[in-house]
Wavefront OBJ file of the C-alpha trace (Angstrom):
o trace
v 1.296 -32.294 34.632
v -0.646 -29.726 32.365
v 0.081 -28.020 29.128
v 1.254 -24.880 30.608
v 3.370 -26.501 33.228
v 5.010 -28.084 30.750
v 5.726 -25.173 28.398
v 7.020 -23.304 30.915
v 9.452 -26.106 32.199
v 10.385 -26.445 28.542
v 10.909 -22.691 27.978
v 13.095 -22.572 31.078
v 15.021 -25.423 29.705
v 15.549 -23.358 26.362
v 16.334 -20.347 28.111
v 19.002 -22.129 30.103
v 20.289 -23.618 26.945
v 20.469 -20.115 25.204
v 21.994 -18.434 28.223
v 24.507 -21.176 28.520
v 25.392 -21.123 24.937
v 25.901 -17.320 24.916
v 28.156 -17.669 28.143
v 30.194 -20.570 26.400
v 30.732 -18.337 23.473
v 31.980 -15.203 26.094
v 34.520 -17.644 27.855
v 36.199 -19.030 24.303
v 36.061 -15.633 22.463
v 36.758 -12.091 23.357
v 36.817 -10.172 19.948
v 35.044 -7.472 18.951
v 31.870 -9.131 18.083
v 31.718 -11.064 21.323
v 27.849 -9.851 21.808
v 26.714 -10.799 18.556
v 28.558 -13.932 18.263
v 27.283 -15.003 21.651
v 23.561 -13.888 21.012
v 23.398 -15.685 17.704
v 25.124 -18.872 18.887
v 22.687 -18.788 21.994
v 19.652 -18.354 19.804
v 20.566 -21.399 17.715
v 20.917 -23.574 20.616
v 17.581 -22.435 22.249
v 15.777 -22.933 19.090
v 16.789 -26.362 18.231
v 16.278 -27.445 22.193
v 12.581 -25.668 22.182
v 11.664 -26.983 18.612
v 12.338 -30.645 19.765
v 10.585 -30.414 23.075
v 7.607 -28.103 21.859
v 6.879 -30.580 18.613
v 6.985 -33.737 20.614
v 5.683 -32.646 24.240
v 3.516 -29.604 23.641
v 2.003 -30.151 20.094
v 2.189 -33.917 20.153
v 3.208 -33.650 16.491
v 4.545 -36.444 14.421
v 6.539 -35.352 11.247
v 5.952 -37.630 8.054
v 9.734 -37.724 7.140
v 12.909 -35.732 7.138
v 11.595 -33.416 4.391
v 8.730 -32.646 6.300
v 10.281 -32.165 9.448
v 12.828 -29.857 7.810
v 9.886 -27.787 6.603
v 8.031 -27.716 9.836
v 11.397 -26.485 11.385
v 11.931 -23.856 8.848
v 8.426 -22.685 9.533
v 8.619 -22.896 13.286
v 12.020 -20.627 12.812
v 10.049 -18.142 10.962
v 7.487 -17.676 13.397
v 10.693 -17.265 16.006
v 11.788 -14.228 14.116
v 9.299 -11.886 15.530
v 9.889 -13.374 19.163
v 13.756 -13.112 18.339
v 13.236 -9.104 17.922
v 11.224 -9.259 21.112
v 14.152 -11.100 22.731
v 16.878 -9.275 21.406
v 15.410 -6.044 21.894
v 15.033 -6.739 25.718
v 18.531 -8.017 25.937
v 20.048 -5.167 24.046
v 18.155 -2.792 26.053
v 19.275 -4.287 29.327
v 22.953 -4.267 28.089
v 22.791 -0.505 27.141
v 21.053 0.279 30.354
v 23.223 -1.675 32.873
v 26.395 -2.232 30.782
v 26.995 -5.688 32.609
v 26.950 -9.336 31.293
v 24.749 -10.339 34.358
v 22.078 -7.946 33.716
v 22.269 -8.582 30.192
v 21.861 -12.024 30.757
v 18.603 -10.837 32.894
v 17.115 -9.086 30.113
v 17.893 -11.875 27.694
v 15.819 -14.267 30.135
v 13.023 -11.696 30.326
v 12.757 -11.177 26.579
v 12.631 -14.825 26.160
v 9.817 -15.359 28.603
v 7.891 -12.637 26.697
v 8.835 -14.246 23.262
v 7.756 -17.727 24.313
v 4.404 -16.418 25.329
v 3.964 -14.957 21.624
v 5.452 -17.972 20.232
v 3.354 -20.531 21.643
v 0.373 -18.757 20.082
v 2.067 -18.467 16.710
v 3.067 -22.116 16.701
v -0.484 -23.302 17.837
v -1.998 -21.186 15.066
v 0.476 -21.564 12.116
v 3.148 -24.326 12.683
v 1.668 -27.358 14.375
v -1.497 -27.874 12.320
v -2.616 -30.380 9.787
v -2.445 -27.790 7.133
v 0.712 -25.967 7.810
v 3.303 -28.208 5.969
v 1.852 -30.309 3.026
l 1 2 3 4 5 6 7 8 9 10 11 12 13 14 15 16 17 18 19 20 21 22 23 24 25 26 27 28 29 30 31 32 33 34 35 36 37 38 39 40 41 42 43 44 45 46 47 48 49 50 51 52 53 54 55 56 57 58 59 60 61 62 63 64 65 66 67 68 69 70 71 72 73 74 75 76 77 78 79 80 81 82 83 84 85 86 87 88 89 90 91 92 93 94 95 96 97 98 99 100 101 102 103 104 105 106 107 108 109 110 111 112 113 114 115 116 117 118 119 120 121 122 123 124 125 126 127 128 129 130 131 132 133 134
């Protein structure tokens, strides 16, 4: 399996984890902040899953120790801020336009796909390099 195929499969896995996390929150919480709570939780779940898969199977990167891994995860997360804005923007737009949970999830999946393409380029150039975290 080539790099692009692995990346796509891992992006799909992280997307399913994200959307599943969002759906879990909507099933257990129905308060006024349900949209925000579900998106934040889903984003966190997807971020952790994607980091672990990318580090090991996409970039074949070995952390030196827990402190190094923590710094690397922080840098990975920072690079994800821009892509999260893309993801959330598309998801919120779909929610505003269609006003259904299903279409919000479709928007989330589209936003995540766009974001993952951008994120790969950022991670390749700035995160998983020899000089990224010393």
